[in-house]
C-alpha positions in Angstrom: -25.9 -167.3 33.1 -29.5 -166.9 34.4 -30.7 -163.0 34.2 -32.4 -161.8 36.9 -35.0 -159.0 36.8 -33.4 -155.4 36.4 -30.3 -155.8 34.0 -32.6 -156.0 30.9 -34.5 -152.6 29.5 -38.3 -153.4 28.7 -37.7 -153.2 25.0 -35.0 -155.8 25.4 -36.7 -157.7 27.4 -39.9 -157.9 24.9 -37.5 -158.4 22.4 -36.4 -161.5 23.8 -39.8 -162.4 24.4 -40.7 -162.6 21.5 -38.2 -164.4 19.9 -38.5 -167.1 22.7 -41.8 -167.6 22.2 -41.1 -167.7 18.5 -38.4 -170.0 18.7 -40.5 -171.9 21.0 -43.5 -172.2 19.0 -41.7 -173.6 15.9 -39.8 -176.5 17.9 -43.3 -177.2 19.5 -44.3 -178.2 15.5 -41.1 -179.7 15.1 -41.6 -181.9 17.9 -44.8 -182.8 17.1 -43.6 -184.2 13.1 -40.4 -185.6 14.2 -40.1 -187.2 18.2 -41.0 -190.5 17.9 -43.6 -191.8 20.7 -41.1 -194.0 22.4 -38.6 -191.1 23.0 -41.5 -189.1 24.7 -40.4 -190.1 28.1 -36.7 -189.9 27.5 -37.6 -185.9 27.4 -38.9 -186.2 30.9 -35.9 -187.6 32.2 -33.5 -185.4 29.7 -35.7 -182.4 31.7 -35.0 -183.8 35.2 -31.6 -184.7 34.7 -30.6 -181.6 33.5 -32.6 -179.8 36.8 -30.6 -181.8 38.9 -27.3 -181.2 37.0 -27.8 -177.2 37.2 -27.7 -177.1 40.5 -24.0 -178.4 40.8 -22.4 -175.6 40.0 -18.4 -176.8 39.7 -15.8 -173.7 40.1 -13.9 -172.8 37.8 -11.1 -169.9 38.5 -10.7 -166.7 40.6 -13.5 -167.6 42.5 -15.8 -168.3 39.9 -18.4 -171.2 39.4 -20.2 -172.8 36.2 -22.7 -175.4 36.0 -24.3 -177.4 33.3 -26.8 -176.0 30.7 -27.6 -179.1 29.3 -28.5 -177.7 26.2 -26.4 -180.0 23.7 -26.3 -183.1 26.0 -30.9 -182.8 25.6 -30.4 -182.3 21.7 -27.6 -185.2 21.3 -30.4 -187.3 23.0 -34.1 -186.4 22.0 -33.1 -184.1 18.7 -32.5 -180.2 18.5 -36.6 -179.2 18.7 -37.4 -182.2 21.3 -34.1 -179.7 23.1 -36.2 -176.7 22.6 -38.8 -177.5 25.0 -37.3 -179.9 27.3 -34.9 -176.5 28.1 -37.6 -173.8 28.3 -39.5 -176.3 30.8 -36.5 -176.4 33.1 -35.9 -172.7 32.6 -39.8 -171.9 33.4 -39.6 -173.9 36.4 -36.7 -172.9 37.5 -38.2 -168.6 37.2 -41.6 -169.7 38.3 -40.6 -172.0 41.8 -37.8 -171.2 42.6 -36.6 -167.3 41.7 -33.5 -168.6 39.4 -33.7 -165.8 36.8 -36.1 -162.9 36.4 -39.9 -163.5 35.4 -39.2 -160.6 33.4 -35.8 -161.8 31.7 -37.6 -165.3 31.4 -37.9 -164.8 27.6 -34.2 -163.6 27.0 -33.0 -166.2 29.4 -35.3 -169.3 26.9 -33.5 -167.7 23.9 -30.2 -167.8 24.9 -30.2 -171.3 26.6 -33.1 -173.2 25.0 -32.8 -171.7 21.8 -29.6 -170.5 20.8 -27.4 -173.3 23.2 -29.4 -176.3 21.7 -29.3 -175.2 17.6 -26.1 -173.9 17.9 -24.7 -177.1 19.9 -26.6 -179.8 17.8 -25.5 -178.2 14.7 -21.8 -178.3 16.0 -22.1 -181.8 17.0 -24.2 -183.5 13.1 -21.1 -180.9 11.8 -17.9 -182.5 13.5 -19.9 -185.7 13.6 -20.7 -186.4 9.8 -16.7 -184.3 9.3 -15.0 -187.4 11.3 -17.0 -190.3 9.5 -19.9 -190.5 11.9 -18.4 -193.4 14.3 -18.6 -193.1 18.4 -15.3 -191.5 18.9 -16.3 -188.5 16.0 -19.8 -188.4 18.1 -17.8 -187.7 21.4 -16.1 -185.2 19.8 -19.0 -183.2 18.1 -20.5 -183.6 21.7 -17.7 -181.7 23.3 -17.0 -179.3 20.6 -21.1 -178.6 20.6 -21.3 -178.5 24.5 -18.3 -175.6 24.1 -20.2 -174.6 20.8 -23.0 -173.5 23.1 -21.9 -171.9 25.9 -20.5 -169.3 24.1 -22.9 -168.4 22.1 -25.6 -168.6 25.0 -22.9 -165.9 26.3 -22.7 -163.8 23.6 -26.4 -163.7 22.7 -26.6 -162.9 27.0 -24.1 -160.0 26.5 -25.8 -158.6 23.5 -28.6 -158.1 25.3 -27.1 -156.4 28.0 -25.4 -154.0 25.9 -28.4 -153.1 23.9 -29.9 -152.7 27.3 -27.7 -150.2 28.0 -26.7 -152.0 31.2 -23.0 -152.3 30.6 -21.0 -150.8 26.9 -20.9 -153.9 24.5 -17.5 -153.3 24.0 -17.0 -154.2 27.7 -19.4 -156.9 28.4 -18.7 -158.9 24.8 -14.8 -160.3 26.1 -15.7 -160.5 30.4 -18.5 -162.9 29.0 -17.0 -165.2 26.5 -13.9 -165.1 28.2 -15.0 -166.6 31.4 -17.5 -168.9 29.4 -14.8 -169.8 26.7 -13.4 -171.3 30.4 -16.8 -172.8 32.0 -17.7 -174.1 28.4 -14.9 -176.7 29.2 -17.0 -178.0 32.3 -19.6 -178.3 29.7 -18.3 -180.2 27.1 -16.5 -182.3 30.0 -19.8 -183.5 31.4 -21.5 -183.4 28.3 -19.0 -185.9 26.5 -18.9 -188.5 30.0 -22.8 -188.2 29.9 -23.1 -189.0 26.3 -20.6 -192.0 26.3 -22.8 -193.7 29.4 -25.7 -193.5 27.0 -23.7 -195.2 23.7 -22.0 -197.6 26.2 -25.9 -198.7 27.5 -28.2 -197.4 24.9 -25.8 -196.5 21.5 -29.3 -196.4 19.7 -30.5 -193.8 20.9 -27.7 -191.8 19.5 -29.2 -192.4 16.1 -31.3 -190.4 15.1 -32.7 -192.2 12.1 -34.6 -195.1 14.8 -37.0 -194.8 16.9 -35.4 -196.7 19.5 -35.4 -200.1 21.4 -38.6 -201.9 22.8 -40.5 -201.1 25.8 -38.7 -202.8 28.1 -35.4 -201.4 27.7 -37.1 -197.8 27.0 -39.1 -198.4 30.8 -35.4 -199.6 32.1 -33.4 -196.3 30.3 -36.2 -194.0 32.4 -35.7 -195.8 35.7 -32.2 -195.3 35.2 -31.8 -191.7 34.3 -34.4 -190.3 36.8 -32.7 -192.6 40.0 -29.4 -190.7 38.9 -31.3 -187.2 37.9 -32.6 -187.9 41.7 -29.0 -188.9 43.2 -27.7 -185.6 42.0 -30.4 -183.1 43.3 -30.2 -185.0 47.0 -26.8 -186.3 47.5 -24.4 -184.2 45.5 -26.3 -180.6 45.3 -26.2 -180.0 48.1 -22.3 -179.5 48.4 -22.1 -177.8 44.9 -19.7 -174.7 44.4 -21.2 -171.3 46.3 -18.8 -169.2 44.3 -20.8 -166.6 41.5 -21.3 -168.2 38.3 -20.2 -166.5 35.4 -22.6 -164.0 35.1 -22.8 -163.0 38.3 -18.7 -162.3 38.5 -19.1 -160.0 35.4 -22.1 -158.2 36.9 -19.9 -157.8 40.0 -16.3 -157.0 38.2 -18.1 -154.9 35.6 -20.4 -152.7 38.4 -23.4 -153.5 37.5 -24.5 -156.5 39.9 -26.3 -154.1 41.9 -29.3 -153.4 39.2 -30.7 -156.8 39.8 -33.7 -156.7 42.0 -36.2 -159.2 43.4 -38.2 -161.6 41.3 -41.8 -162.0 42.3 -41.2 -166.0 42.4 -38.7 -164.7 45.7 -41.7 -165.8 48.0 -42.2 -169.3 46.6 -41.2 -171.8 48.8 -38.7 -173.1 47.6 -37.1 -169.9 46.5 -33.2 -170.1 45.9 -33.5 -174.3 46.1 -34.5 -174.1 49.7 -37.2 -175.4 51.6 -38.5 -172.8 53.9 -39.3 -174.2 57.5 -36.1 -177.2 57.5 -33.2 -175.7 59.6 -30.3 -177.9 58.1 -28.8 -176.2 54.8 -28.3 -179.4 53.2 -31.5 -181.0 54.4 -33.5 -178.0 52.6 -31.2 -177.9 49.5 -31.4 -181.7 49.2 -35.4 -181.9 49.6 -36.2 -178.7 46.9 -33.6 -180.5 44.2 -35.8 -183.2 44.7 -38.8 -182.1 44.6 -37.8 -179.3 41.8 -36.2 -183.0 39.6 -39.9 -184.7 39.8 -41.7 -181.5 38.6 -39.0 -181.0 35.9 -40.0 -184.2 34.6 -43.5 -184.0 34.8 -43.9 -180.6 32.8 -41.7 -182.0 30.4 -42.9 -185.3 30.0 -46.6 -183.9 29.7 -45.7 -181.5 27.5 -44.2 -184.1 25.3 -47.2 -186.7 25.7 -49.5 -183.9 24.5 -47.6 -183.0 21.0 -47.2 -187.0 20.4 -49.9 -188.8 21.4 -49.8 -192.6 21.8 -49.1 -194.7 19.3 -47.0 -192.0 16.7 -44.0 -193.2 15.4 -42.5 -189.7 14.4 -40.7 -190.1 10.9 -39.8 -193.1 9.2 -36.6 -194.4 9.3 -34.4 -194.5 6.2 -32.6 -197.2 4.2 -29.7 -198.5 6.7 -29.1 -197.9 10.4 -25.8 -196.1 11.7 -22.9 -197.1 10.3 -25.1 -198.3 7.4 -26.5 -201.0 9.3 -30.1 -202.1 9.0 -32.3 -200.4 11.1 -33.7 -201.6 14.1 -37.7 -203.2 14.4 -39.7 -201.1 16.3 
């Protein structure tokens, strides 16, 4: 769903940039107040995993593919404000180094996938979790519903931008974008639920936003495993991802505005299109580019979170009673 250069007019691109800047600014301020020091490494791991996972296009139907956005997953793991930081870091990296999404459309892409998607997804996740009692089954159901909602909401925002730019009529692009992304959202929901279930099995306290997390040793172990999984996806799975066009690309081809896309200035990057110039093997080229991007995504998000949350900052004071009425864990 990365909008390339050429799809949006200047007015819509500037409006998207302004909204993205406002959303990111508020998120940075919120993360500074609410993100505990012990979850800062998890911000880096979330960015690395989402970057790698977004390389894994999966076939949907009719020659179309989809990929994980990851906004709801990030919001469940690190909270909605930190999720905006995670997603923004990934999208900026993709645009600048991999020519994935246009530079003029970067603000619009951040607004759609880093502001709208995590906030809508987290609201749906919290609503379903609380409505159904807050146990693990409710949280998994909420994560699935939130992930699906986030995908559809981002597609609606993207359709609105295309319609406002005059690229294609709103009443034509809205059903096309939402229709295909309702299907892609099922894959998003499935992947998100599986990852949240795995985290719940290994570190259930990470899903309780009323605690600050476990001890340092456990945190390092979780960060290490998460980083290895992200690198494994980028190196061993991404080279075999589906090459079918994604939802936006398919809609653009079907509705006749694909030719409006222009080459991004970042196309001259040595990592453009997730390939490394000079490596003859496509699989090896993708693996090296993916591994490089995964490491940079971790460093970028971790560094930004560390600047926001100095060492020793504890974040919000836990309320009395942990998850499901139990006492909060010591910190």
